[in-house]
PASEVO-301840 format. One record per residue (C-alpha): z, x, y; residue number from 1. Coordinates in Angstrom, 2 decimals. Example, Ala and Ser with C-alpha at 12.3 -4.5 7.8 and 13.67 -1.06 7.14 Angstrom:
+---------+---------+---------+-----+
!      c3 !      c1 !      c2 !   n !
+---------+---------+---------+-----+
!    7.80 !   12.30 !   -4.50 !   1 !
!    7.14 !   13.67 !   -1.06 !   2 !
+---------+---------+---------+-----+
end
This chain:
+---------+---------+---------+-----+
!      c3 !      c1 !      c2 !   n !
+---------+---------+---------+-----+
!    5.99 !   22.16 !  -22.26 !   1 !
!    9.45 !   20.63 !  -21.84 !   2 !
!    9.83 !   16.92 !  -22.52 !   3 !
!   10.73 !   14.98 !  -19.37 !   4 !
!   12.39 !   11.65 !  -18.67 !   5 !
!    8.98 !   10.46 !  -17.54 !   6 !
!    7.55 !   11.20 !  -21.02 !   7 !
!   10.29 !    9.19 !  -22.69 !   8 !
!    9.89 !    6.29 !  -20.27 !   9 !
!    6.13 !    6.14 !  -20.86 !  10 !
!    6.44 !    6.07 !  -24.64 !  11 !
!    9.31 !    3.58 !  -24.58 !  12 !
!    7.56 !    1.29 !  -22.10 !  13 !
!   10.51 !    1.24 !  -19.69 !  14 !
!   11.28 !    2.65 !  -16.24 !  15 !
!   12.58 !    6.16 !  -15.69 !  16 !
!   15.74 !    4.65 !  -14.21 !  17 !
!   16.38 !    2.85 !  -17.50 !  18 !
!   15.95 !    6.09 !  -19.45 !  19 !
!   18.43 !    7.84 !  -17.14 !  20 !
!   21.00 !    5.08 !  -17.65 !  21 !
!   20.67 !    5.33 !  -21.42 !  22 !
!   20.84 !    9.12 !  -21.58 !  23 !
!   23.92 !    9.16 !  -19.34 !  24 !
!   25.62 !    6.28 !  -21.20 !  25 !
!   25.67 !    3.90 !  -18.24 !  26 !
!   25.95 !    0.15 !  -18.58 !  27 !
!   23.27 !   -2.44 !  -17.89 !  28 !
!   20.71 !   -1.70 !  -20.63 !  29 !
!   19.96 !   -3.95 !  -23.60 !  30 !
!   21.27 !   -2.40 !  -26.85 !  31 !
!   17.88 !   -2.56 !  -28.58 !  32 !
!   16.20 !   -0.90 !  -25.60 !  33 !
!   18.89 !    1.78 !  -25.47 !  34 !
!   18.45 !    2.52 !  -29.18 !  35 !
!   14.66 !    2.79 !  -28.76 !  36 !
!   15.05 !    5.18 !  -25.84 !  37 !
!   17.51 !    7.42 !  -27.70 !  38 !
!   15.29 !    7.44 !  -30.81 !  39 !
!   12.22 !    8.42 !  -28.79 !  40 !
!   14.21 !   11.11 !  -26.93 !  41 !
!   15.26 !   12.62 !  -30.27 !  42 !
!   11.73 !   12.39 !  -31.69 !  43 !
!   10.28 !   14.17 !  -28.66 !  44 !
!   13.00 !   16.82 !  -28.69 !  45 !
!   14.34 !   16.01 !  -25.22 !  46 !
!   16.91 !   18.47 !  -23.90 !  47 !
!   18.77 !   17.51 !  -20.68 !  48 !
!   18.03 !   20.15 !  -18.07 !  49 !
!   20.11 !   21.49 !  -15.22 !  50 !
!   18.63 !   19.00 !  -12.80 !  51 !
!   19.75 !   16.13 !  -15.04 !  52 !
!   23.27 !   17.53 !  -15.23 !  53 !
!   23.31 !   17.96 !  -11.46 !  54 !
!   22.23 !   14.35 !  -11.09 !  55 !
!   25.02 !   13.13 !  -13.35 !  56 !
!   27.58 !   15.04 !  -11.31 !  57 !
!   26.11 !   14.24 !   -7.91 !  58 !
!   28.74 !   13.02 !   -5.43 !  59 !
!   26.55 !   12.42 !   -2.37 !  60 !
!   24.44 !    9.22 !   -2.49 !  61 !
!   20.72 !    9.51 !   -1.83 !  62 !
!   19.64 !    7.62 !    1.28 !  63 !
!   15.99 !    6.75 !    1.84 !  64 !
!   14.45 !    5.29 !    4.98 !  65 !
!   11.21 !    3.28 !    5.04 !  66 !
!    9.02 !    2.45 !    8.03 !  67 !
!    6.52 !   -0.42 !    7.89 !  68 !
!    4.41 !   -2.15 !   10.59 !  69 !
!    5.24 !   -5.35 !    8.73 !  70 !
!    6.56 !   -7.88 !   11.23 !  71 !
!    4.16 !  -10.81 !   11.18 !  72 !
!    2.15 !   -9.33 !    8.29 !  73 !
!    3.01 !  -10.99 !    4.94 !  74 !
!    1.09 !   -8.33 !    2.99 !  75 !
!    4.12 !   -6.05 !    3.23 !  76 !
!    6.40 !   -8.58 !    1.52 !  77 !
!    5.34 !   -7.19 !   -1.85 !  78 !
!    5.64 !   -3.56 !   -0.68 !  79 !
!    9.23 !   -4.32 !    0.33 !  80 !
!    9.81 !   -6.02 !   -3.03 !  81 !
!    8.71 !   -2.76 !   -4.67 !  82 !
!   11.15 !   -0.77 !   -2.55 !  83 !
!   13.97 !   -3.10 !   -3.54 !  84 !
!   13.06 !   -3.08 !   -7.24 !  85 !
!   13.23 !    0.71 !   -7.33 !  86 !
!   16.47 !    0.67 !   -5.34 !  87 !
!   18.06 !   -1.67 !   -7.91 !  88 !
!   16.92 !    0.46 !  -10.83 !  89 !
!   18.30 !    3.62 !   -9.22 !  90 !
!   21.52 !    2.08 !   -7.91 !  91 !
!   23.57 !    3.78 !  -10.62 !  92 !
!   22.71 !    7.07 !   -8.94 !  93 !
!   23.82 !    5.96 !   -5.51 !  94 !
!   20.31 !    5.43 !   -4.15 !  95 !
!   20.10 !    3.16 !   -1.10 !  96 !
!   17.01 !    2.14 !    0.85 !  97 !
!   16.93 !    1.15 !    4.53 !  98 !
!   13.79 !   -0.60 !    5.76 !  99 !
!   12.70 !   -0.46 !    9.38 ! 100 !
!   10.07 !   -3.03 !   10.38 ! 101 !
!    7.98 !   -2.99 !   13.54 ! 102 !
!    5.12 !   -5.08 !   14.91 ! 103 !
!    2.75 !   -2.73 !   16.67 ! 104 !
!    0.07 !   -0.10 !   16.31 ! 105 !
!    1.13 !    1.46 !   19.61 ! 106 !
!    1.87 !    5.17 !   19.29 ! 107 !
!    4.99 !    4.98 !   21.47 ! 108 !
!    6.51 !    2.31 !   19.22 ! 109 !
!    5.73 !    4.29 !   16.07 ! 110 !
!    7.04 !    7.54 !   17.54 ! 111 !
!   10.30 !    5.90 !   18.58 ! 112 !
!   10.73 !    4.39 !   15.12 ! 113 !
!   10.09 !    7.78 !   13.48 ! 114 !
!   12.64 !    9.39 !   15.82 ! 115 !
!   15.17 !    6.76 !   14.76 ! 116 !
!   14.59 !    7.66 !   11.11 ! 117 !
!   14.91 !   11.35 !   11.98 ! 118 !
!   18.26 !   10.82 !   13.73 ! 119 !
!   19.68 !    9.06 !   10.70 ! 120 !
!   19.07 !   12.16 !    8.55 ! 121 !
!   17.79 !   10.49 !    5.41 ! 122 !
!   17.12 !   12.52 !    2.29 ! 123 !
!   13.63 !   11.06 !    2.04 ! 124 !
!   11.26 !    8.84 !    3.99 ! 125 !
!    8.49 !    6.41 !    3.04 ! 126 !
!    6.25 !    5.89 !    6.05 ! 127 !
!    3.33 !    3.61 !    6.88 ! 128 !
!    2.11 !    4.63 !   10.30 ! 129 !
!   -0.85 !    5.39 !   12.53 ! 130 !
!   -3.08 !    8.44 !   12.18 ! 131 !
!   -2.80 !   10.08 !   15.61 ! 132 !
!   -1.86 !   13.61 !   16.61 ! 133 !
!    1.64 !   12.96 !   18.07 ! 134 !
!    2.63 !   11.08 !   14.90 ! 135 !
!    1.23 !   13.85 !   12.70 ! 136 !
!    3.32 !   16.37 !   14.66 ! 137 !
!    6.44 !   14.22 !   14.29 ! 138 !
!    6.01 !   13.90 !   10.52 ! 139 !
!    5.44 !   17.64 !   10.18 ! 140 !
!    8.57 !   18.35 !   12.20 ! 141 !
!   10.66 !   16.15 !    9.90 ! 142 !
!    9.12 !   17.57 !    6.71 ! 143 !
!    9.49 !   21.17 !    7.89 ! 144 !
!   13.17 !   20.50 !    8.63 ! 145 !
!   13.72 !   19.66 !    4.96 ! 146 !
!   13.31 !   15.88 !    4.69 ! 147 !
!   10.87 !   14.75 !    2.03 ! 148 !
!    8.20 !   12.42 !    3.43 ! 149 !
!    5.85 !   10.19 !    1.44 ! 150 !
!    3.06 !    8.20 !    3.09 ! 151 !
!    2.80 !    4.66 !    1.71 ! 152 !
!   -0.12 !    2.21 !    1.82 ! 153 !
!   -2.14 !    4.36 !    4.25 ! 154 !
!   -2.28 !    8.14 !    4.43 ! 155 !
!   -2.01 !   10.49 !    7.41 ! 156 !
!   -4.47 !   13.33 !    7.94 ! 157 !
!   -3.36 !   16.90 !    7.21 ! 158 !
!    0.40 !   16.44 !    7.29 ! 159 !
!    3.14 !   18.20 !    5.37 ! 160 !
!    4.03 !   14.99 !    3.52 ! 161 !
!    4.88 !   15.32 !   -0.17 ! 162 !
!    2.26 !   12.87 !   -1.41 ! 163 !
!    0.50 !    9.56 !   -0.76 ! 164 !
!    1.06 !    6.27 !   -2.61 ! 165 !
!   -1.53 !    3.59 !   -1.95 ! 166 !
!   -5.09 !    2.42 !   -2.49 ! 167 !
!   -8.38 !    4.27 !   -2.22 ! 168 !
!   -9.59 !    2.53 !    0.93 ! 169 !
!  -13.03 !    4.08 !    0.79 ! 170 !
!  -13.50 !    2.76 !   -2.73 ! 171 !
!  -12.36 !   -0.67 !   -1.58 ! 172 !
!  -14.98 !   -0.69 !    1.17 ! 173 !
!  -17.69 !    0.53 !   -1.20 ! 174 !
!  -16.72 !   -2.14 !   -3.72 ! 175 !
!  -17.00 !   -4.84 !   -1.04 ! 176 !
!  -20.50 !   -3.60 !   -0.17 ! 177 !
!  -21.51 !   -3.67 !   -3.82 ! 178 !
!  -20.27 !   -7.23 !   -4.26 ! 179 !
!  -22.12 !   -8.30 !   -1.13 ! 180 !
!  -25.32 !   -6.71 !   -2.42 ! 181 !
!  -24.96 !   -8.54 !   -5.74 ! 182 !
!  -24.29 !  -11.95 !   -4.22 ! 183 !
!  -26.72 !  -12.16 !   -1.30 ! 184 !
!  -30.35 !  -11.09 !   -0.80 ! 185 !
!  -30.88 !  -12.11 !    2.82 ! 186 !
!  -30.36 !   -9.80 !    5.79 ! 187 !
!  -26.68 !   -9.38 !    6.54 ! 188 !
!  -25.76 !   -9.67 !   10.21 ! 189 !
!  -22.18 !   -8.49 !   10.06 ! 190 !
!  -19.12 !   -8.86 !   12.27 ! 191 !
!  -16.34 !   -6.44 !   11.26 ! 192 !
!  -12.77 !   -7.43 !   12.08 ! 193 !
!  -10.45 !   -4.51 !   11.38 ! 194 !
!   -6.71 !   -4.09 !   11.78 ! 195 !
!   -6.37 !   -0.99 !   13.91 ! 196 !
!   -8.69 !    1.87 !   14.81 ! 197 !
!   -5.66 !    4.15 !   14.40 ! 198 !
!   -4.91 !    3.24 !   10.77 ! 199 !
!   -6.70 !    5.72 !    8.52 ! 200 !
!   -7.05 !    3.23 !    5.68 ! 201 !
!   -8.76 !    0.62 !    7.85 ! 202 !
!  -11.25 !    3.20 !    9.05 ! 203 !
!  -11.91 !    4.32 !    5.48 ! 204 !
!  -12.63 !    0.75 !    4.44 ! 205 !
!  -15.27 !    0.51 !    7.14 ! 206 !
!  -16.76 !    3.86 !    6.19 ! 207 !
!  -16.94 !    3.01 !    2.50 ! 208 !
!  -18.49 !   -0.38 !    3.29 ! 209 !
!  -21.19 !    1.01 !    5.57 ! 210 !
!  -22.08 !    3.91 !    3.30 ! 211 !
!  -22.17 !    1.54 !    0.34 ! 212 !
!  -24.58 !   -0.79 !    2.11 ! 213 !
!  -26.80 !    2.17 !    2.94 ! 214 !
!  -26.69 !    3.50 !   -0.61 ! 215 !
!  -27.69 !    0.12 !   -2.00 ! 216 !
!  -30.37 !   -0.26 !    0.71 ! 217 !
!  -28.94 !   -3.61 !    1.78 ! 218 !
!  -30.84 !   -5.06 !    4.74 ! 219 !
!  -28.11 !   -5.34 !    7.35 ! 220 !
!  -27.05 !   -4.76 !   10.92 ! 221 !
!  -23.56 !   -4.47 !   12.37 ! 222 !
!  -23.27 !   -6.90 !   15.27 ! 223 !
!  -19.83 !   -5.77 !   16.43 ! 224 !
!  -16.48 !   -4.34 !   15.33 ! 225 !
!  -13.25 !   -5.89 !   16.63 ! 226 !
!   -9.54 !   -5.11 !   16.28 ! 227 !
!   -7.15 !   -7.87 !   15.18 ! 228 !
!   -4.02 !   -5.67 !   15.13 ! 229 !
!   -3.12 !   -7.58 !   11.93 ! 230 !
!   -2.29 !  -10.60 !   14.10 ! 231 !
!   -3.68 !  -14.03 !   13.16 ! 232 !
!   -3.76 !  -15.42 !   16.70 ! 233 !
!   -5.58 !  -12.36 !   18.05 ! 234 !
!   -7.95 !  -12.39 !   15.06 ! 235 !
!   -8.73 !  -16.05 !   15.77 ! 236 !
!   -9.42 !  -15.48 !   19.47 ! 237 !
!  -11.60 !  -12.40 !   19.01 ! 238 !
!  -13.50 !  -13.75 !   16.02 ! 239 !
!  -14.16 !  -17.03 !   17.81 ! 240 !
!  -15.45 !  -15.16 !   20.85 ! 241 !
!  -17.63 !  -12.89 !   18.70 ! 242 !
!  -19.16 !  -15.76 !   16.75 ! 243 !
!  -19.91 !  -17.74 !   19.89 ! 244 !
!  -21.55 !  -14.72 !   21.50 ! 245 !
!  -23.59 !  -13.96 !   18.36 ! 246 !
!  -24.50 !  -17.14 !   16.47 ! 247 !
!  -26.78 !  -15.07 !   14.23 ! 248 !
!  -23.76 !  -13.59 !   12.40 ! 249 !
!  -23.80 !  -14.56 !    8.73 ! 250 !
!  -21.22 !  -12.13 !    7.27 ! 251 !
!  -17.61 !  -11.48 !    8.24 ! 252 !
!  -15.98 !   -8.31 !    6.88 ! 253 !
!  -12.19 !   -8.44 !    7.27 ! 254 !
!  -10.65 !   -5.05 !    6.51 ! 255 !
!   -6.96 !   -5.83 !    7.03 ! 256 !
!   -4.57 !   -8.54 !    8.30 ! 257 !
!   -5.51 !  -11.50 !   10.46 ! 258 !
!   -7.58 !  -13.10 !    7.69 ! 259 !
!   -6.20 !  -16.59 !    8.26 ! 260 !
!   -6.89 !  -16.39 !   11.99 ! 261 !
!  -10.46 !  -15.15 !   11.57 ! 262 !
!  -11.22 !  -17.86 !    9.01 ! 263 !
!   -9.73 !  -20.48 !   11.32 ! 264 !
!  -12.37 !  -19.51 !   13.89 ! 265 !
!  -15.16 !  -19.87 !   11.33 ! 266 !
!  -13.86 !  -23.28 !   10.25 ! 267 !
!  -13.49 !  -24.47 !   13.83 ! 268 !
!  -17.15 !  -23.72 !   14.46 ! 269 !
!  -18.12 !  -25.52 !   11.26 ! 270 !
!  -19.81 !  -22.42 !    9.85 ! 271 !
!  -18.04 !  -21.90 !    6.53 ! 272 !
!  -21.27 !  -22.56 !    4.61 ! 273 !
!  -23.29 !  -20.20 !    6.84 ! 274 !
!  -20.98 !  -17.17 !    6.90 ! 275 !
!  -20.01 !  -15.11 !    3.86 ! 276 !
!  -16.45 !  -13.82 !    4.30 ! 277 !
!  -15.13 !  -10.70 !    2.56 ! 278 !
!  -11.41 !   -9.91 !    2.71 ! 279 !
!   -8.61 !   -7.82 !    1.23 ! 280 !
!   -5.31 !   -8.72 !   -0.46 ! 281 !
!   -4.03 !  -11.97 !   -1.91 ! 282 !
!   -1.25 !  -13.20 !    0.32 ! 283 !
!   -0.67 !  -16.98 !    0.00 ! 284 !
!   -2.89 !  -17.97 !    2.95 ! 285 !
!   -5.77 !  -15.83 !    1.65 ! 286 !
!   -5.43 !  -17.30 !   -1.84 ! 287 !
!   -5.69 !  -20.77 !   -0.33 ! 288 !
!   -8.90 !  -19.79 !    1.47 ! 289 !
!  -10.40 !  -18.39 !   -1.73 ! 290 !
!   -9.53 !  -21.58 !   -3.62 ! 291 !
!  -11.02 !  -23.60 !   -0.78 ! 292 !
!  -14.25 !  -21.62 !   -1.06 ! 293 !
!  -14.06 !  -20.25 !    2.48 ! 294 !
!  -13.68 !  -16.68 !    1.17 ! 295 !
!  -16.04 !  -15.58 !   -1.60 ! 296 !
!  -13.72 !  -12.90 !   -3.03 ! 297 !
!  -10.82 !  -10.73 !   -1.98 ! 298 !
!   -9.96 !   -7.17 !   -3.03 ! 299 !
!   -6.36 !   -6.37 !   -3.92 ! 300 !
!   -4.37 !   -3.13 !   -4.07 ! 301 !
!   -1.07 !   -3.58 !   -6.01 ! 302 !
!    1.33 !   -3.59 !   -3.03 ! 303 !
!    4.52 !   -3.96 !   -5.05 ! 304 !
!    3.61 !   -0.90 !   -7.10 ! 305 !
!    3.13 !    1.05 !   -3.86 ! 306 !
!    6.70 !    0.44 !   -2.74 ! 307 !
!    8.16 !    0.97 !   -6.20 ! 308 !
!    6.33 !    4.21 !   -6.99 ! 309 !
!    7.08 !    5.70 !   -3.57 ! 310 !
!   10.86 !    5.36 !   -4.01 ! 311 !
!   10.68 !    6.58 !   -7.60 ! 312 !
!    8.67 !    9.63 !   -6.53 ! 313 !
!   11.20 !   10.49 !   -3.83 ! 314 !
!   14.07 !   10.21 !   -6.28 ! 315 !
!   12.60 !   12.24 !   -9.12 ! 316 !
!   11.23 !   14.88 !   -6.78 ! 317 !
!   14.66 !   15.41 !   -5.21 ! 318 !
!   16.14 !   15.64 !   -8.70 ! 319 !
!   13.44 !   18.12 !   -9.78 ! 320 !
!   12.29 !   15.77 !  -12.53 ! 321 !
!    8.68 !   15.37 !  -11.38 ! 322 !
!    6.77 !   18.53 !  -10.61 ! 323 !
!    4.12 !   18.89 !   -9.43 ! 324 !
!    4.00 !   15.70 !   -7.39 ! 325 !
!    0.55 !   14.13 !   -7.10 ! 326 !
!   -0.78 !   11.13 !   -5.20 ! 327 !
!   -0.57 !    7.69 !   -6.78 ! 328 !
!   -3.77 !    5.72 !   -6.19 ! 329 !
!   -3.34 !    2.03 !   -6.92 ! 330 !
!   -6.11 !   -0.04 !   -8.48 ! 331 !
!   -8.80 !   -1.91 !   -6.55 ! 332 !
!   -8.76 !   -5.39 !   -8.08 ! 333 !
!  -11.45 !   -8.02 !   -7.44 ! 334 !
!  -10.08 !  -11.55 !   -7.25 ! 335 !
!  -12.03 !  -14.78 !   -7.11 ! 336 !
!  -10.98 !  -18.40 !   -7.49 ! 337 !
!  -10.89 !  -18.18 !  -11.29 ! 338 !
!   -8.47 !  -15.24 !  -11.61 ! 339 !
!   -6.05 !  -15.79 !   -8.74 ! 340 !
!   -2.36 !  -15.76 !   -9.63 ! 341 !
!   -0.33 !  -18.88 !   -8.96 ! 342 !
+---------+---------+---------+-----+
end
């Protein structure tokens, strides 16, 4: 099997962009790193292929467009940081990344944003969007017309996308159920606050959680399921209403954004000691709630890696350096007060 740039990068402990810069004698790489890369390339018997030569001679820059429902949701800050990191590493090859941010789970808003990306005729797209039929049709239309599409952070059912980069949401939900089973023996009367019923990942987190509780024979009942639309104010209002209507609730399962708002409702009612709260991700406000003891634990999903790997996959696929392309599933990481980053 032919040695690839990816093989060299893995053994050298550097990015594929760094290997490309070294092999094509471009500036910006430490001399010791460059020597290590060249030595490893020789040891592995690397032979530049036609795709690499085409890349070196490429005149047309590669333009990528990214769509995120990120306005008002700080989780996506790290996804964007990953996009930008990959863009910097691939800048020698003329790669540029445009990011389109929206604040909505409304299908009309998402369809209009996707049409905007389509009109701009990007070489590749990274898309985080809702899992509904009109959106699936729009993605298939773009992919079938020759634009490479990668789904990021949450997948879309049965589309012609190239691959998916993001977490295993079902596993995340199952992990949350396992942690709940290990930390509490009483009956769990659960209020679920999810982001959107139209986000596949959010639904998978609920499914994994419920099936995990059943598998572990946890004594529980689901009191209600509410949408926060990843909005803290809406999460606060709906959680407050739900807790007032059902004072028996003793567990709050937060599958997406709106964590700060939902916890504000619990604190306002003075029930932080009576309600066990399970959440996802480690944005600054969630970290503060874990440190405060309001949230028992939070499950994280490597958001920066999601953005970074998605752009890298687009680039190397278009340059025929990464075949076949497979999904990248980021790790599910349990964080408690003792292992939170600063």
